[in-house]
Structures are given as structure tokens and as C-alpha cells.
N, C-alpha and C positions, 0 to 999 in steps of 0.2 A: 726488594731487593735482592737479587742474586747475592749464592756466597761465596766465596772465593774458589771455594772445594767444586762447588759447577761450574764455574768459569775456568777453571782448569781442567776438569770433566767432560768441558767442549771445545773447550780447545787439544785436548787430546782428539777428538771425533776430529774434528779439522783435520788435527797433521794427518790421523790416519786416513783419511779419505783419500789426502793429497798423495800420501806417499803409493796408495793404491791403484790410483787413476795416473801418474803422473812419473813414481818411479819403476814401476813395474812397468808401463807400457809409455816409453818414449814418444811415441807417435802421438800421441795426447798432448803430449807438452807440445810437439810441434806443430799440431793440428792449435791449439791455445793460442801459439804464435801469431799461426798465418789468417781466425779469425778475428783476432788482437787488432793485426793490422790492414787485413777488411775493414772494420768498424770506423777504425780512425782514419780511414781514407773516402769511406764513405757520409762521416763526421762531414771533412771537410767538403766533397765533392754538392752532398745534396743539402745545404748551407748556400751553396753557392753556383750552383747550377748555370745560371745565366753565364756565369764569365769562364767554366768553362766548354758553354756550345761556343761560343765566341770565341775561344783559342783553339778548339778543335775547325769552328769553320775554316781559320785564318792559316794556319800550319797542321793538323791534324793532330796526334798524340806528344810532337815535337814540344810545344810548351807546355805539356802538362805539369813538371816537377817543376819549372818556374816559378810557374802558378800557385803551384801548389806550397812551392816554399815564399812566394808571398802572400797569400794568404794566414800561413803561421805566423809568417812579421806582423801584417795587418791585427791578428788578434793577440798579438801579444803587446803590440802599443795602446789600441784602444780597450783589451778587458785584463791587460795584463798575465802575470804569468799563472796566478791562481785557477781560469778559467783554462790553458793551456792544461795543466798539471789535472787537471779534471776528466777534460777530452782523454787526455790519457785513463786516468785511471779506470774512467769506465768502458774503454776498449778493450782491458786487458781484464778485470773482471767480468767481462761479457764472453771475451775467450776464455778464460777458465770455464767461467759457468756454463757456456753452449758447451764446450769438449768434456765435460763432469756427466751434461746433461746426456749429450751422445755416449756416452761410456754406458748410464747407467740403462738405456733402454738398450743397445749392441746386447747389451750383456744378461738382462730380464728377459726379454724382447716383450717389456709390458710397460704403457703409458702411465699403469697403476704408482701414485707415491714420486709420480716425478715430477719437479716443481720448474713451471712454466712463466714461472714471476720475471721473470732475467727479461726474457723478453718483451713486460710491460716495462721495466726499467731502461731498458735499453730504447725502444721507442719513447716511451717519454722522454730522458738525458738530450733525444738527437733537438728535440723543442726547442730544450735552452743554450747548447753546443756553440763553439764559436762566438762570433761578437754579435749583438742585439742585432747594428745591420744587415750581418747577412742571415741572419737569423728571422729574420724581419718577411721574409720572401717566403719560407718553410711557415711560419703562423698565420700568414695567408691565407695557406689553405683553411686552417679552422674559423676565418671569419677575423683572426685581431692581425691589425693592421699597427707597428708601433709597440706593439704589447710588451715586449721585454722591457724599453725603453724607460714606463712609468713605475717598474720594480725597483727595489732600492738598491739592489746588489747587478743592475742589468740583466739578470737572466741564471748568475750563478745558484740562487734559490731553483731553478729545476732544475740545472743538470745536477747537485747537489743532491735532492731528491734524489733522481733516477741512480745514485753510486748508493747511494740509502738503499733503493727498494734491489739495486746487484748485492750489498753485501747483505742482506738477506737473506736473499735470495741462494744465494752462496754457501749460506747459515744449513738453510731448512736440503740446498742437496745434499751437501758435505755430511747432515746428520744422517743424512737416508741412502746411503753410500757406505755408511759406517754401521746402517747395523741391518746389512745386507747381505747375506750368507752366499748366495751368489757372486755377489762382485769382490769378496776377498780370496775367494776361491781362483778365478782367473787372473 
């Protein structure tokens, strides 16, 4: 078990890396927000692609905002607020992770020591994003039909696991940035 001193030390490393990336370079904060928005949109679009394709055939892009809001309302009514909160948390953590990885790569011009597990967390959590009915079409790519409906929490397990992977990736990415001398200088 970690001591309180170790936990405080690790939290200080995270705080330092967030300061280096997002306070010193506000463009990375903007990119994190845009990436998070894109990831959330991707969750909504990928798991409901047939609905969006049909809306596009009928009216072009005019119905996309209304369809998106209807899908979010459906997620709330079918899966509850927890699933939506997890989707937003994954999108935000994904945006932060990807922005930090881009920062580290641009500063060091080296992929060594860059933690790419955040991409695994994003891909994994995509399979549990949204409601079980919506994710069925995405899971069918893997040969699983109605697979989320047999899980006790209807897919929240997969989404939570993806978030956990992103948090672990965030920790290691933060640590590598706080230990990088080039990152502190730039």
C-alpha cells in the first residue's frame, strides 16, 4: 500500500505536468477540449451510425443536432446518468491524454517513453459507450450480438474499464512529462 507521502508526491507530479502542458501553453488546453468534443461526438456517431446515415439521406446535416440530442436523451432514459457521465469523463480524459502525448512528442521529438495505452482505453471504452441497444451494432463487428445485455450492469463495466485505463495512462504520461527536462524548459 502506498504511503501518504508517496501519494502526495505523485499528485504533485501530476499537478506539475498539468501546469507545464496546459498553463504554459494554453493552445494545448484548447486542443484537449476540441479532442474531447470530437471523442464524445465519435461515441455518439459510431454507435448510432445507421440513424445518422438515414438522417443524412433525408435532410443532409440539418437533422444532426436534433438526432444527437435525441440519442443523448435515449442514453439517459435507457442507461441512466452514470453512463453519460462515464462517456463525458472518457472524452475529457482522452482529450487531456492525447494533448499531453502530443506535447511530449513535439518537445522531445521521440516516441520513447510516451504512453500509448490511452488509445487502448479509448478504443475499449467505445465498445461500451452509450446504451446497450446502441452498442450492439458496434459489438457485432467483434462477433458479439446483444453481448452487453447479458452483463450485470449492461456495459457500464466496459466503459468503466476504459476510463480506468485512461486514468492509468494519464498518471504515467504525467509522470513522464514531470521527469522530462526538455518539457520543463519549453
